[in-house]
mmCIF file of the N, C-alpha and C atoms, coordinates in Angstrom:
data_MODEL
# 
_entry.id   MODEL 
# 
loop_
_atom_site.group_PDB 
_atom_site.id 
_atom_site.type_symbol 
_atom_site.label_atom_id 
_atom_site.label_alt_id 
_atom_site.label_comp_id 
_atom_site.label_asym_id 
_atom_site.label_entity_id 
_atom_site.label_seq_id 
_atom_site.pdbx_PDB_ins_code 
_atom_site.Cartn_x 
_atom_site.Cartn_y 
_atom_site.Cartn_z 
_atom_site.occupancy 
_atom_site.B_iso_or_equiv 
_atom_site.pdbx_formal_charge 
_atom_site.auth_seq_id 
_atom_site.auth_comp_id 
_atom_site.auth_asym_id 
_atom_site.auth_atom_id 
_atom_site.pdbx_PDB_model_num 
ATOM 1   N N  . MET A 1 1  ? -19.499 50.105 15.806 1.00 0.00 ? 1  MET A N  1 
ATOM 2   C CA . MET A 1 1  ? -20.790 50.093 15.670 1.00 0.00 ? 1  MET A CA 1 
ATOM 3   C C  . MET A 1 1  ? -20.979 49.037 15.270 1.00 0.00 ? 1  MET A C  1 
ATOM 4   N N  . LEU A 1 2  ? -22.415 47.870 16.725 1.00 0.00 ? 2  LEU A N  1 
ATOM 5   C CA . LEU A 1 2  ? -22.714 47.059 15.852 1.00 0.00 ? 2  LEU A CA 1 
ATOM 6   C C  . LEU A 1 2  ? -24.190 47.414 16.782 1.00 0.00 ? 2  LEU A C  1 
ATOM 7   N N  . LEU A 1 3  ? -25.296 47.891 15.654 1.00 0.00 ? 3  LEU A N  1 
ATOM 8   C CA . LEU A 1 3  ? -26.306 47.564 16.743 1.00 0.00 ? 3  LEU A CA 1 
ATOM 9   C C  . LEU A 1 3  ? -27.391 46.068 17.157 1.00 0.00 ? 3  LEU A C  1 
ATOM 10  N N  . ILE A 1 4  ? -27.533 45.448 17.951 1.00 0.00 ? 4  ILE A N  1 
ATOM 11  C CA . ILE A 1 4  ? -28.156 44.075 17.872 1.00 0.00 ? 4  ILE A CA 1 
ATOM 12  C C  . ILE A 1 4  ? -29.941 44.161 18.074 1.00 0.00 ? 4  ILE A C  1 
ATOM 13  N N  . GLY A 1 5  ? -30.818 43.701 17.311 1.00 0.00 ? 5  GLY A N  1 
ATOM 14  C CA . GLY A 1 5  ? -32.211 44.253 17.186 1.00 0.00 ? 5  GLY A CA 1 
ATOM 15  C C  . GLY A 1 5  ? -33.128 44.175 17.744 1.00 0.00 ? 5  GLY A C  1 
ATOM 16  N N  . THR A 1 6  ? -32.732 43.734 19.298 1.00 0.00 ? 6  THR A N  1 
ATOM 17  C CA . THR A 1 6  ? -32.618 43.696 20.419 1.00 0.00 ? 6  THR A CA 1 
ATOM 18  C C  . THR A 1 6  ? -33.414 43.987 21.423 1.00 0.00 ? 6  THR A C  1 
ATOM 19  N N  . ARG A 1 7  ? -34.110 44.402 22.526 1.00 0.00 ? 7  ARG A N  1 
ATOM 20  C CA . ARG A 1 7  ? -34.128 45.695 23.295 1.00 0.00 ? 7  ARG A CA 1 
ATOM 21  C C  . ARG A 1 7  ? -33.966 43.960 25.031 1.00 0.00 ? 7  ARG A C  1 
ATOM 22  N N  . ASN A 1 8  ? -33.357 42.521 24.332 1.00 0.00 ? 8  ASN A N  1 
ATOM 23  C CA . ASN A 1 8  ? -33.272 41.557 25.916 1.00 0.00 ? 8  ASN A CA 1 
ATOM 24  C C  . ASN A 1 8  ? -32.113 42.409 26.172 1.00 0.00 ? 8  ASN A C  1 
ATOM 25  N N  . LYS A 1 9  ? -31.734 42.795 26.966 1.00 0.00 ? 9  LYS A N  1 
ATOM 26  C CA . LYS A 1 9  ? -30.463 43.123 27.575 1.00 0.00 ? 9  LYS A CA 1 
ATOM 27  C C  . LYS A 1 9  ? -29.115 42.243 27.278 1.00 0.00 ? 9  LYS A C  1 
ATOM 28  N N  . LYS A 1 10 ? -29.852 41.414 28.221 1.00 0.00 ? 10 LYS A N  1 
ATOM 29  C CA . LYS A 1 10 ? -29.109 39.341 28.758 1.00 0.00 ? 10 LYS A CA 1 
ATOM 30  C C  . LYS A 1 10 ? -28.667 39.013 27.025 1.00 0.00 ? 10 LYS A C  1 
ATOM 31  N N  . LYS A 1 11 ? -29.369 39.148 25.874 1.00 0.00 ? 11 LYS A N  1 
ATOM 32  C CA . LYS A 1 11 ? -28.620 38.886 24.449 1.00 0.00 ? 11 LYS A CA 1 
ATOM 33  C C  . LYS A 1 11 ? -27.583 39.682 24.068 1.00 0.00 ? 11 LYS A C  1 
ATOM 34  N N  . GLY A 1 12 ? -28.322 40.782 24.296 1.00 0.00 ? 12 GLY A N  1 
ATOM 35  C CA . GLY A 1 12 ? -26.306 42.045 24.489 1.00 0.00 ? 12 GLY A CA 1 
ATOM 36  C C  . GLY A 1 12 ? -25.805 42.041 24.761 1.00 0.00 ? 12 GLY A C  1 
ATOM 37  N N  . LEU A 1 13 ? -25.256 41.231 26.118 1.00 0.00 ? 13 LEU A N  1 
ATOM 38  C CA . LEU A 1 13 ? -23.585 41.973 26.852 1.00 0.00 ? 13 LEU A CA 1 
ATOM 39  C C  . LEU A 1 13 ? -23.577 39.735 26.498 1.00 0.00 ? 13 LEU A C  1 
ATOM 40  N N  . GLU A 1 14 ? -24.214 39.492 26.133 1.00 0.00 ? 14 GLU A N  1 
ATOM 41  C CA . GLU A 1 14 ? -23.555 38.071 25.395 1.00 0.00 ? 14 GLU A CA 1 
ATOM 42  C C  . GLU A 1 14 ? -23.025 38.067 23.890 1.00 0.00 ? 14 GLU A C  1 
ATOM 43  N N  . LEU A 1 15 ? -23.501 38.330 22.841 1.00 0.00 ? 15 LEU A N  1 
ATOM 44  C CA . LEU A 1 15 ? -22.976 39.400 21.803 1.00 0.00 ? 15 LEU A CA 1 
ATOM 45  C C  . LEU A 1 15 ? -22.061 40.430 22.080 1.00 0.00 ? 15 LEU A C  1 
ATOM 46  N N  . GLU A 1 16 ? -22.552 41.073 22.905 1.00 0.00 ? 16 GLU A N  1 
ATOM 47  C CA . GLU A 1 16 ? -21.285 41.440 23.037 1.00 0.00 ? 16 GLU A CA 1 
ATOM 48  C C  . GLU A 1 16 ? -20.119 41.359 24.113 1.00 0.00 ? 16 GLU A C  1 
ATOM 49  N N  . ALA A 1 17 ? -19.324 40.094 24.365 1.00 0.00 ? 17 ALA A N  1 
ATOM 50  C CA . ALA A 1 17 ? -18.619 39.692 24.983 1.00 0.00 ? 17 ALA A CA 1 
ATOM 51  C C  . ALA A 1 17 ? -18.295 38.746 23.881 1.00 0.00 ? 17 ALA A C  1 
ATOM 52  N N  . LEU A 1 18 ? -18.878 37.842 23.015 1.00 0.00 ? 18 LEU A N  1 
ATOM 53  C CA . LEU A 1 18 ? -18.524 38.008 21.507 1.00 0.00 ? 18 LEU A CA 1 
ATOM 54  C C  . LEU A 1 18 ? -17.326 38.249 20.451 1.00 0.00 ? 18 LEU A C  1 
ATOM 55  N N  . LEU A 1 19 ? -18.493 39.653 20.602 1.00 0.00 ? 19 LEU A N  1 
ATOM 56  C CA . LEU A 1 19 ? -17.379 40.089 19.537 1.00 0.00 ? 19 LEU A CA 1 
ATOM 57  C C  . LEU A 1 19 ? -16.311 41.219 20.349 1.00 0.00 ? 19 LEU A C  1 
ATOM 58  N N  . ALA A 1 20 ? -16.563 41.282 21.297 1.00 0.00 ? 20 ALA A N  1 
ATOM 59  C CA . ALA A 1 20 ? -15.673 42.468 21.215 1.00 0.00 ? 20 ALA A CA 1 
ATOM 60  C C  . ALA A 1 20 ? -14.215 41.787 21.441 1.00 0.00 ? 20 ALA A C  1 
ATOM 61  N N  . PRO A 1 21 ? -13.300 41.007 21.868 1.00 0.00 ? 21 PRO A N  1 
ATOM 62  C CA . PRO A 1 21 ? -11.744 40.702 21.119 1.00 0.00 ? 21 PRO A CA 1 
ATOM 63  C C  . PRO A 1 21 ? -11.362 41.176 19.875 1.00 0.00 ? 21 PRO A C  1 
ATOM 64  N N  . TYR A 1 22 ? -12.950 40.890 19.274 1.00 0.00 ? 22 TYR A N  1 
ATOM 65  C CA . TYR A 1 22 ? -12.630 41.870 17.384 1.00 0.00 ? 22 TYR A CA 1 
ATOM 66  C C  . TYR A 1 22 ? -12.463 43.270 17.175 1.00 0.00 ? 22 TYR A C  1 
ATOM 67  N N  . GLY A 1 23 ? -13.094 44.442 18.368 1.00 0.00 ? 23 GLY A N  1 
ATOM 68  C CA . GLY A 1 23 ? -13.026 45.848 18.243 1.00 0.00 ? 23 GLY A CA 1 
ATOM 69  C C  . GLY A 1 23 ? -14.212 45.858 18.388 1.00 0.00 ? 23 GLY A C  1 
ATOM 70  N N  . ILE A 1 24 ? -15.332 45.175 17.815 1.00 0.00 ? 24 ILE A N  1 
ATOM 71  C CA . ILE A 1 24 ? -16.858 45.324 17.494 1.00 0.00 ? 24 ILE A CA 1 
ATOM 72  C C  . ILE A 1 24 ? -17.578 45.882 18.837 1.00 0.00 ? 24 ILE A C  1 
ATOM 73  N N  . ALA A 1 25 ? -17.556 46.766 19.560 1.00 0.00 ? 25 ALA A N  1 
ATOM 74  C CA . ALA A 1 25 ? -18.696 47.606 19.498 1.00 0.00 ? 25 ALA A CA 1 
ATOM 75  C C  . ALA A 1 25 ? -20.339 47.340 19.661 1.00 0.00 ? 25 ALA A C  1 
ATOM 76  N N  . VAL A 1 26 ? -21.042 46.657 20.833 1.00 0.00 ? 26 VAL A N  1 
ATOM 77  C CA . VAL A 1 26 ? -22.014 47.114 20.424 1.00 0.00 ? 26 VAL A CA 1 
ATOM 78  C C  . VAL A 1 26 ? -23.321 46.935 21.232 1.00 0.00 ? 26 VAL A C  1 
ATOM 79  N N  . LYS A 1 27 ? -24.317 47.901 20.283 1.00 0.00 ? 27 LYS A N  1 
ATOM 80  C CA . LYS A 1 27 ? -25.447 48.377 21.850 1.00 0.00 ? 27 LYS A CA 1 
ATOM 81  C C  . LYS A 1 27 ? -26.439 47.249 21.066 1.00 0.00 ? 27 LYS A C  1 
ATOM 82  N N  . THR A 1 28 ? -28.121 47.804 22.090 1.00 0.00 ? 28 THR A N  1 
ATOM 83  C CA . THR A 1 28 ? -29.213 47.087 21.347 1.00 0.00 ? 28 THR A CA 1 
ATOM 84  C C  . THR A 1 28 ? -30.804 48.664 21.733 1.00 0.00 ? 28 THR A C  1 
ATOM 85  N N  . LEU A 1 29 ? -31.251 48.085 21.326 1.00 0.00 ? 29 LEU A N  1 
ATOM 86  C CA . LEU A 1 29 ? -32.254 48.563 21.072 1.00 0.00 ? 29 LEU A CA 1 
ATOM 87  C C  . LEU A 1 29 ? -32.940 48.846 22.486 1.00 0.00 ? 29 LEU A C  1 
ATOM 88  N N  . ALA A 1 30 ? -32.627 48.713 23.405 1.00 0.00 ? 30 ALA A N  1 
ATOM 89  C CA . ALA A 1 30 ? -32.377 49.001 24.485 1.00 0.00 ? 30 ALA A CA 1 
ATOM 90  C C  . ALA A 1 30 ? -32.487 50.414 24.452 1.00 0.00 ? 30 ALA A C  1 
ATOM 91  N N  . GLU A 1 31 ? -30.501 51.143 23.702 1.00 0.00 ? 31 GLU A N  1 
ATOM 92  C CA . GLU A 1 31 ? -30.484 52.513 24.393 1.00 0.00 ? 31 GLU A CA 1 
ATOM 93  C C  . GLU A 1 31 ? -31.323 53.509 22.811 1.00 0.00 ? 31 GLU A C  1 
ATOM 94  N N  . PHE A 1 32 ? -32.270 52.522 22.394 1.00 0.00 ? 32 PHE A N  1 
ATOM 95  C CA . PHE A 1 32 ? -33.252 53.659 20.833 1.00 0.00 ? 32 PHE A CA 1 
ATOM 96  C C  . PHE A 1 32 ? -34.465 53.456 21.130 1.00 0.00 ? 32 PHE A C  1 
ATOM 97  N N  . PRO A 1 33 ? -35.063 54.677 22.365 1.00 0.00 ? 33 PRO A N  1 
ATOM 98  C CA . PRO A 1 33 ? -36.297 54.030 22.617 1.00 0.00 ? 33 PRO A CA 1 
ATOM 99  C C  . PRO A 1 33 ? -37.445 54.359 22.710 1.00 0.00 ? 33 PRO A C  1 
ATOM 100 N N  . GLU A 1 34 ? -36.800 55.480 21.296 1.00 0.00 ? 34 GLU A N  1 
ATOM 101 C CA . GLU A 1 34 ? -37.471 55.274 20.591 1.00 0.00 ? 34 GLU A CA 1 
ATOM 102 C C  . GLU A 1 34 ? -38.205 55.391 19.273 1.00 0.00 ? 34 GLU A C  1 
ATOM 103 N N  . VAL A 1 35 ? -37.816 54.094 19.333 1.00 0.00 ? 35 VAL A N  1 
ATOM 104 C CA . VAL A 1 35 ? -37.526 53.135 17.764 1.00 0.00 ? 35 VAL A CA 1 
ATOM 105 C C  . VAL A 1 35 ? -38.793 51.742 18.555 1.00 0.00 ? 35 VAL A C  1 
ATOM 106 N N  . GLY A 1 36 ? -39.629 52.546 17.181 1.00 0.00 ? 36 GLY A N  1 
ATOM 107 C CA . GLY A 1 36 ? -40.456 50.886 17.647 1.00 0.00 ? 36 GLY A CA 1 
ATOM 108 C C  . GLY A 1 36 ? -40.095 49.566 17.072 1.00 0.00 ? 36 GLY A C  1 
ATOM 109 N N  . GLU A 1 37 ? -40.907 48.831 17.391 1.00 0.00 ? 37 GLU A N  1 
ATOM 110 C CA . GLU A 1 37 ? -41.509 47.728 16.977 1.00 0.00 ? 37 GLU A CA 1 
ATOM 111 C C  . GLU A 1 37 ? -41.517 47.373 15.341 1.00 0.00 ? 37 GLU A C  1 
ATOM 112 N N  . VAL A 1 38 ? -41.028 46.766 14.648 1.00 0.00 ? 38 VAL A N  1 
ATOM 113 C CA . VAL A 1 38 ? -40.889 46.167 13.729 1.00 0.00 ? 38 VAL A CA 1 
ATOM 114 C C  . VAL A 1 38 ? -42.409 44.987 13.024 1.00 0.00 ? 38 VAL A C  1 
ATOM 115 N N  . GLU A 1 39 ? -42.686 45.450 12.684 1.00 0.00 ? 39 GLU A N  1 
ATOM 116 C CA . GLU A 1 39 ? -43.588 44.421 11.617 1.00 0.00 ? 39 GLU A CA 1 
ATOM 117 C C  . GLU A 1 39 ? -43.096 43.034 11.976 1.00 0.00 ? 39 GLU A C  1 
ATOM 118 N N  . GLU A 1 40 ? -42.925 42.343 12.063 1.00 0.00 ? 40 GLU A N  1 
ATOM 119 C CA . GLU A 1 40 ? -43.182 41.450 11.914 1.00 0.00 ? 40 GLU A CA 1 
ATOM 120 C C  . GLU A 1 40 ? -43.222 40.139 10.708 1.00 0.00 ? 40 GLU A C  1 
ATOM 121 N N  . HIS A 1 41 ? -43.794 40.111 9.169  1.00 0.00 ? 41 HIS A N  1 
ATOM 122 C CA . HIS A 1 41 ? -45.353 39.226 8.356  1.00 0.00 ? 41 HIS A CA 1 
ATOM 123 C C  . HIS A 1 41 ? -44.519 37.885 7.706  1.00 0.00 ? 41 HIS A C  1 
ATOM 124 N N  . GLY A 1 42 ? -43.249 38.212 7.883  1.00 0.00 ? 42 GLY A N  1 
ATOM 125 C CA . GLY A 1 42 ? -42.756 37.160 7.030  1.00 0.00 ? 42 GLY A CA 1 
ATOM 126 C C  . GLY A 1 42 ? -42.740 35.768 7.051  1.00 0.00 ? 42 GLY A C  1 
ATOM 127 N N  . THR A 1 43 ? -42.765 34.663 6.319  1.00 0.00 ? 43 THR A N  1 
ATOM 128 C CA . THR A 1 43 ? -43.545 33.576 6.280  1.00 0.00 ? 43 THR A CA 1 
ATOM 129 C C  . THR A 1 43 ? -42.372 32.847 6.591  1.00 0.00 ? 43 THR A C  1 
ATOM 130 N N  . THR A 1 44 ? -40.697 32.947 7.243  1.00 0.00 ? 44 THR A N  1 
ATOM 131 C CA . THR A 1 44 ? -39.796 32.575 7.647  1.00 0.00 ? 44 THR A CA 1 
ATOM 132 C C  . THR A 1 44 ? -39.118 32.936 8.715  1.00 0.00 ? 44 THR A C  1 
ATOM 133 N N  . PHE A 1 45 ? -38.527 32.065 9.567  1.00 0.00 ? 45 PHE A N  1 
ATOM 134 C CA . PHE A 1 45 ? -37.501 32.520 10.283 1.00 0.00 ? 45 PHE A CA 1 
ATOM 135 C C  . PHE A 1 45 ? -36.771 34.013 9.750  1.00 0.00 ? 45 PHE A C  1 
ATOM 136 N N  . ALA A 1 46 ? -36.013 34.173 8.574  1.00 0.00 ? 46 ALA A N  1 
ATOM 137 C CA . ALA A 1 46 ? -35.389 34.497 7.799  1.00 0.00 ? 46 ALA A CA 1 
ATOM 138 C C  . ALA A 1 46 ? -35.490 35.525 7.337  1.00 0.00 ? 46 ALA A C  1 
ATOM 139 N N  . ALA A 1 47 ? -36.058 35.395 6.782  1.00 0.00 ? 47 ALA A N  1 
ATOM 140 C CA . ALA A 1 47 ? -37.574 36.432 6.339  1.00 0.00 ? 47 ALA A CA 1 
ATOM 141 C C  . ALA A 1 47 ? -37.229 37.662 7.305  1.00 0.00 ? 47 ALA A C  1 
ATOM 142 N N  . ASN A 1 48 ? -38.010 36.855 8.787  1.00 0.00 ? 48 ASN A N  1 
ATOM 143 C CA . ASN A 1 48 ? -38.836 38.165 10.174 1.00 0.00 ? 48 ASN A CA 1 
ATOM 144 C C  . ASN A 1 48 ? -37.233 38.756 10.249 1.00 0.00 ? 48 ASN A C  1 
ATOM 145 N N  . ALA A 1 49 ? -36.238 37.876 10.629 1.00 0.00 ? 49 ALA A N  1 
ATOM 146 C CA . ALA A 1 49 ? -34.985 38.928 10.178 1.00 0.00 ? 49 ALA A CA 1 
ATOM 147 C C  . ALA A 1 49 ? -34.982 39.218 9.212  1.00 0.00 ? 49 ALA A C  1 
ATOM 148 N N  . ALA A 1 50 ? -34.841 39.081 8.160  1.00 0.00 ? 50 ALA A N  1 
ATOM 149 C CA . ALA A 1 50 ? -33.825 40.727 7.640  1.00 0.00 ? 50 ALA A CA 1 
ATOM 150 C C  . ALA A 1 50 ? -35.836 41.608 7.930  1.00 0.00 ? 50 ALA A C  1 
ATOM 151 N N  . LEU A 1 51 ? -36.429 41.708 8.163  1.00 0.00 ? 51 LEU A N  1 
ATOM 152 C CA . LEU A 1 51 ? -37.547 42.787 8.495  1.00 0.00 ? 51 LEU A CA 1 
ATOM 153 C C  . LEU A 1 51 ? -37.121 43.817 9.473  1.00 0.00 ? 51 LEU A C  1 
ATOM 154 N N  . LYS A 1 52 ? -36.401 42.682 10.647 1.00 0.00 ? 52 LYS A N  1 
ATOM 155 C CA . LYS A 1 52 ? -36.043 43.807 11.433 1.00 0.00 ? 52 LYS A CA 1 
ATOM 156 C C  . LYS A 1 52 ? -34.881 44.360 11.365 1.00 0.00 ? 52 LYS A C  1 
ATOM 157 N N  . ALA A 1 53 ? -34.069 43.721 11.264 1.00 0.00 ? 53 ALA A N  1 
ATOM 158 C CA . ALA A 1 53 ? -32.518 44.049 10.840 1.00 0.00 ? 53 ALA A CA 1 
ATOM 159 C C  . ALA A 1 53 ? -33.090 45.426 9.457  1.00 0.00 ? 53 ALA A C  1 
ATOM 160 N N  . THR A 1 54 ? -33.326 45.157 8.436  1.00 0.00 ? 54 THR A N  1 
ATOM 161 C CA . THR A 1 54 ? -33.463 46.436 7.390  1.00 0.00 ? 54 THR A CA 1 
ATOM 162 C C  . THR A 1 54 ? -34.376 47.788 8.241  1.00 0.00 ? 54 THR A C  1 
ATOM 163 N N  . GLY A 1 55 ? -35.304 47.287 8.349  1.00 0.00 ? 55 GLY A N  1 
ATOM 164 C CA . GLY A 1 55 ? -36.370 47.920 9.455  1.00 0.00 ? 55 GLY A CA 1 
ATOM 165 C C  . GLY A 1 55 ? -36.022 49.294 10.651 1.00 0.00 ? 55 GLY A C  1 
ATOM 166 N N  . TYR A 1 56 ? -35.361 48.215 11.689 1.00 0.00 ? 56 TYR A N  1 
ATOM 167 C CA . TYR A 1 56 ? -33.750 49.251 12.346 1.00 0.00 ? 56 TYR A CA 1 
ATOM 168 C C  . TYR A 1 56 ? -32.929 49.715 12.062 1.00 0.00 ? 56 TYR A C  1 
ATOM 169 N N  . ALA A 1 57 ? -32.463 49.308 11.327 1.00 0.00 ? 57 ALA A N  1 
ATOM 170 C CA . ALA A 1 57 ? -31.462 50.160 10.695 1.00 0.00 ? 57 ALA A CA 1 
ATOM 171 C C  . ALA A 1 57 ? -31.921 51.133 10.014 1.00 0.00 ? 57 ALA A C  1 
ATOM 172 N N  . GLN A 1 58 ? -32.966 51.095 9.173  1.00 0.00 ? 58 GLN A N  1 
ATOM 173 C CA . GLN A 1 58 ? -33.389 52.529 8.593  1.00 0.00 ? 58 GLN A CA 1 
ATOM 174 C C  . GLN A 1 58 ? -33.940 53.803 9.927  1.00 0.00 ? 58 GLN A C  1 
ATOM 175 N N  . ALA A 1 59 ? -34.318 52.482 10.769 1.00 0.00 ? 59 ALA A N  1 
ATOM 176 C CA . ALA A 1 59 ? -34.672 53.987 11.492 1.00 0.00 ? 59 ALA A CA 1 
ATOM 177 C C  . ALA A 1 59 ? -33.589 53.835 12.306 1.00 0.00 ? 59 ALA A C  1 
ATOM 178 N N  . THR A 1 60 ? -32.843 54.178 12.402 1.00 0.00 ? 60 THR A N  1 
ATOM 179 C CA . THR A 1 60 ? -31.313 54.183 13.437 1.00 0.00 ? 60 THR A CA 1 
ATOM 180 C C  . THR A 1 60 ? -30.444 54.656 12.645 1.00 0.00 ? 60 THR A C  1 
ATOM 181 N N  . GLY A 1 61 ? -30.031 54.625 11.317 1.00 0.00 ? 61 GLY A N  1 
ATOM 182 C CA . GLY A 1 61 ? -28.922 54.891 10.628 1.00 0.00 ? 61 GLY A CA 1 
ATOM 183 C C  . GLY A 1 61 ? -27.446 53.353 10.608 1.00 0.00 ? 61 GLY A C  1 
ATOM 184 N N  . GLN A 1 62 ? -27.903 53.329 12.418 1.00 0.00 ? 62 GLN A N  1 
ATOM 185 C CA . GLN A 1 62 ? -26.832 52.389 11.798 1.00 0.00 ? 62 GLN A CA 1 
ATOM 186 C C  . GLN A 1 62 ? -26.839 50.613 11.568 1.00 0.00 ? 62 GLN A C  1 
ATOM 187 N N  . TRP A 1 63 ? -25.487 50.148 11.295 1.00 0.00 ? 63 TRP A N  1 
ATOM 188 C CA . TRP A 1 63 ? -25.944 48.561 11.451 1.00 0.00 ? 63 TRP A CA 1 
ATOM 189 C C  . TRP A 1 63 ? -26.488 47.885 12.505 1.00 0.00 ? 63 TRP A C  1 
ATOM 190 N N  . VAL A 1 64 ? -27.025 46.535 11.624 1.00 0.00 ? 64 VAL A N  1 
ATOM 191 C CA . VAL A 1 64 ? -28.041 45.861 12.423 1.00 0.00 ? 64 VAL A CA 1 
ATOM 192 C C  . VAL A 1 64 ? -27.960 44.060 12.737 1.00 0.00 ? 64 VAL A C  1 
ATOM 193 N N  . LEU A 1 65 ? -27.962 43.197 13.392 1.00 0.00 ? 65 LEU A N  1 
ATOM 194 C CA . LEU A 1 65 ? -27.881 42.227 13.357 1.00 0.00 ? 65 LEU A CA 1 
ATOM 195 C C  . LEU A 1 65 ? -28.848 41.523 14.024 1.00 0.00 ? 65 LEU A C  1 
ATOM 196 N N  . ALA A 1 66 ? -29.635 41.125 13.177 1.00 0.00 ? 66 ALA A N  1 
ATOM 197 C CA . ALA A 1 66 ? -31.396 40.778 14.231 1.00 0.00 ? 66 ALA A CA 1 
ATOM 198 C C  . ALA A 1 66 ? -31.204 38.987 13.730 1.00 0.00 ? 66 ALA A C  1 
ATOM 199 N N  . ASP A 1 67 ? -32.231 39.108 14.217 1.00 0.00 ? 67 ASP A N  1 
ATOM 200 C CA . ASP A 1 67 ? -32.223 37.401 14.709 1.00 0.00 ? 67 ASP A CA 1 
ATOM 201 C C  . ASP A 1 67 ? -34.309 37.324 14.547 1.00 0.00 ? 67 ASP A C  1 
ATOM 202 N N  . ASP A 1 68 ? -34.748 35.605 14.035 1.00 0.00 ? 68 ASP A N  1 
ATOM 203 C CA . ASP A 1 68 ? -35.494 35.447 14.770 1.00 0.00 ? 68 ASP A CA 1 
ATOM 204 C C  . ASP A 1 68 ? -36.040 34.309 15.350 1.00 0.00 ? 68 ASP A C  1 
ATOM 205 N N  . SER A 1 69 ? -36.409 33.911 16.547 1.00 0.00 ? 69 SER A N  1 
ATOM 206 C CA . SER A 1 69 ? -36.132 32.428 16.552 1.00 0.00 ? 69 SER A CA 1 
ATOM 207 C C  . SER A 1 69 ? -37.380 32.005 16.511 1.00 0.00 ? 69 SER A C  1 
ATOM 208 N N  . GLY A 1 70 ? -38.647 32.762 16.742 1.00 0.00 ? 70 GLY A N  1 
ATOM 209 C CA . GLY A 1 70 ? -40.097 32.535 16.885 1.00 0.00 ? 70 GLY A CA 1 
ATOM 210 C C  . GLY A 1 70 ? -40.224 32.306 18.384 1.00 0.00 ? 70 GLY A C  1 
ATOM 211 N N  . LEU A 1 71 ? -39.873 32.538 18.915 1.00 0.00 ? 71 LEU A N  1 
ATOM 212 C CA . LEU A 1 71 ? -40.564 31.805 20.191 1.00 0.00 ? 71 LEU A CA 1 
ATOM 213 C C  . LEU A 1 71 ? -40.413 33.492 20.934 1.00 0.00 ? 71 LEU A C  1 
# 
């Protein structure tokens, strides 16, 4: 199981469709309402993505894939 570091259900469904052929189950943060937001204080998109992936992994005990589009 891979946790996507977003509460955006559409993004979760898109990634679920991409990973399904490889047998990878996907969940989003929408399924973990008790988990708060991670503070994004990095100076780059990559730094913020790493902060989110690490923070959400620590909060949930799951592998997390996160991005930061800056939008």
